[in-house]
C-alpha positions in Angstrom: 140.9 91.0 -7.5 143.9 91.9 -5.0 144.1 90.3 -1.5 143.4 93.9 -0.1 140.1 94.4 -1.7 139.0 91.0 -1.2 139.5 91.5 2.4 137.6 94.5 2.7 134.7 93.0 0.9 134.6 89.9 2.8 134.5 92.1 6.2 131.8 94.1 4.7 129.6 91.4 3.8 130.3 89.6 7.1 128.9 92.8 8.8 125.8 92.4 7.0 125.3 88.8 8.0 126.6 87.1 4.8 129.0 84.3 4.5 130.8 84.5 1.2 132.9 81.7 -0.4 136.1 83.6 -1.4 137.0 80.7 -3.6 134.0 81.1 -5.9 134.8 85.1 -6.1 138.2 84.3 -6.9 136.9 81.7 -9.6 135.0 85.0 -11.1 131.7 84.7 -9.2 129.9 82.6 -11.6 129.2 79.7 -9.4 129.3 77.6 -12.9 132.1 75.3 -14.0 133.9 75.8 -17.3 131.0 74.9 -19.6 128.7 77.6 -18.0 126.1 75.1 -17.1 124.9 73.9 -13.7 123.0 70.5 -12.9 120.0 70.5 -10.7 116.4 70.0 -10.0 114.0 73.0 -10.8 110.2 73.6 -9.5 108.1 75.4 -11.8 107.9 76.1 -15.5 110.9 77.8 -17.3 110.0 80.3 -19.7 112.6 81.3 -22.6 114.1 84.1 -20.5 114.4 82.1 -17.4 111.3 83.4 -15.5 109.2 81.0 -13.4 105.5 80.1 -14.8 102.8 78.4 -13.2 102.8 74.7 -12.9 104.9 71.9 -11.6 107.7 70.9 -13.7 110.7 68.9 -12.4 113.8 69.2 -14.8 116.1 66.6 -14.5 118.4 68.5 -17.1 120.9 71.2 -17.1 120.1 75.0 -17.3 122.3 76.6 -20.0 123.6 80.1 -20.2 120.3 81.6 -21.7 118.4 80.5 -18.5 116.5 77.7 -20.7 116.2 74.0 -19.4 117.9 71.3 -21.3 117.2 67.8 -20.7 114.0 65.6 -20.0 111.3 67.6 -18.2 108.1 66.2 -16.8 105.3 68.4 -16.9 102.3 68.4 -14.7 99.6 69.1 -17.6 97.0 66.9 -19.0 99.2 64.2 -20.9 97.6 61.3 -19.2 97.2 58.2 -21.6 93.6 56.5 -21.1 93.5 52.6 -21.7 90.6 50.2 -21.1 90.4 46.5 -20.7 91.2 46.0 -24.4 94.6 46.1 -25.9 96.1 49.3 -27.0 98.3 49.6 -29.8 101.8 51.7 -30.2 99.7 54.2 -32.0 97.4 55.0 -29.2 94.5 53.2 -31.1 92.4 50.8 -28.9 91.5 47.4 -30.1 89.9 44.6 -28.9 90.6 40.6 -29.4 87.3 39.5 -29.7 87.2 35.5 -30.4 84.4 32.8 -30.3 83.1 30.0 -32.3 79.9 30.3 -34.3 76.8 28.5 -33.5 76.2 25.0 -34.6 74.7 25.0 -38.2 71.1 25.0 -38.0 69.6 21.6 -39.6 66.8 22.0 -41.9 65.4 18.5 -40.9 66.3 18.1 -37.6 64.1 15.1 -36.6 63.1 16.2 -32.9 62.0 19.4 -34.2 60.1 17.8 -37.1 58.2 15.5 -34.8 57.5 18.0 -32.3 56.0 20.4 -35.3 53.8 17.5 -36.4 52.5 16.8 -33.0 51.6 20.4 -32.3 49.2 20.1 -35.3 46.8 18.1 -33.0 43.8 19.7 -31.5 44.9 18.6 -28.1 48.3 19.3 -26.2 50.4 16.2 -26.9 52.1 14.2 -24.4 55.9 14.4 -24.6 56.9 10.5 -24.4 60.6 11.5 -24.6 63.6 10.9 -26.9 65.6 7.6 -26.5 69.0 7.9 -27.8 71.8 5.7 -28.0 73.5 7.4 -24.9 70.5 6.5 -22.8 69.8 3.3 -20.5 67.5 0.5 -21.0 64.9 1.9 -18.4 64.7 5.0 -20.5 64.1 3.1 -23.8 61.5 0.8 -22.0 59.7 3.9 -20.6 59.5 5.9 -24.1 58.3 2.4 -25.8 55.6 1.8 -23.5 54.5 5.3 -23.8 54.0 5.4 -27.3 52.2 2.1 -27.4 49.8 3.2 -24.5 49.2 6.6 -25.9 48.3 5.0 -29.4 46.3 2.5 -28.0 44.1 5.1 -26.1 44.2 7.5 -29.2 45.7 10.5 -27.4 47.8 13.0 -28.8 51.5 12.3 -28.3 55.0 12.5 -29.7 58.2 9.9 -29.1 61.5 9.5 -30.7 64.1 6.6 -31.0 67.6 6.9 -32.1 68.1 3.4 -33.7 71.3 1.5 -34.1 72.3 1.3 -37.7 75.4 -0.4 -39.6 76.8 2.3 -41.1 74.5 5.5 -40.4 72.4 7.1 -38.1 68.4 6.2 -38.0 65.7 8.0 -36.2 62.3 6.7 -35.9 59.3 8.7 -34.2 55.6 8.2 -33.8 53.0 11.2 -33.5 49.2 10.9 -32.6 47.2 13.7 -33.7 43.6 14.4 -32.1 41.4 15.8 -34.7 38.0 15.2 -36.4 39.6 11.7 -36.9 42.4 10.2 -34.9 45.7 10.3 -36.8 48.9 8.2 -36.4 52.0 8.5 -37.9 55.3 6.8 -38.3 58.4 9.2 -39.1 61.5 7.8 -40.4 64.9 9.6 -41.2 68.4 7.9 -42.5 71.4 10.1 -42.5 73.6 7.9 -44.5 76.4 9.5 -43.0 75.3 12.9 -43.9 74.4 15.7 -41.1 70.8 16.4 -42.9 68.4 14.1 -44.7 64.6 14.1 -45.4 61.8 13.0 -43.1 59.5 10.0 -44.5 56.2 9.7 -42.9 53.7 6.9 -43.2 50.2 6.5 -41.9 49.4 3.8 -39.3 46.2 2.2 -38.5 47.6 1.4 -35.0 50.9 0.3 -33.3 51.8 -3.0 -32.3 54.3 -4.6 -29.9 56.4 -7.3 -31.7 56.0 -10.2 -29.2 59.2 -11.9 -30.2 61.5 -8.7 -29.9 63.3 -7.3 -27.0 63.5 -3.7 -26.3 67.1 -2.7 -26.1 69.2 0.3 -26.3 69.0 1.1 -30.0 66.5 -1.5 -30.7 62.6 -0.6 -30.7 60.1 -3.3 -30.8 56.9 -1.3 -32.2 55.5 -2.0 -35.6 53.4 0.7 -37.6 50.4 -1.2 -38.9 50.1 0.5 -42.5 47.1 2.3 -43.3 47.7 1.4 -46.8 48.7 4.7 -48.1 51.9 5.6 -50.1 53.1 8.0 -47.5 54.9 11.5 -48.2 58.0 13.6 -47.2 57.3 15.8 -44.5 60.9 17.6 -44.6 63.3 18.1 -47.3 66.8 19.6 -46.7 67.6 22.7 -48.8 
């Protein structure tokens, strides 16, 4: 473009209130660099023809000669990802990490439960004298010991359990009084012999007697079952 024509065009545009960058006009009026692309931020969706469509779109890329946006584009569409408190995998699938130990195995012949079940067969509500274990103090042992002797002497319904001190095994002994047509008194015994479970054997008693030369202590009972002459039976067998 000649200088005369350029000057005339500038004056005309100035009269209309426009400011013209003459350098841009000299460069061909394209406003683009040699690559034909321009960088910038475009608001709105760009169609293939360069028209603006609805929706908020931020383009961080360039716009090529066809008017198509090139580069990463973030659209304001429904492209949200929902996750909950559980763990989401890379594929978008949701997995949960559920861990937990199982319950302790149920024993077929839990001594305390077997004793309670027998006591419940009484026609009157059994009095619970308690359970004296190796972890209890002397006072507890004496109380359970005295309760069993007293209830048996009065022919009352009751139950009591002792965990005895063994050399290489866990021993349990219990006493049950049952009220019925006749008063029933039983001594129960279980020797685990290092196992988790073992049979519970029952012997009938005519009465309970305190061993005068015995000293009640933790792990030591001073009760003697006066055998009724029977052979006894097994009231619980594992498996």
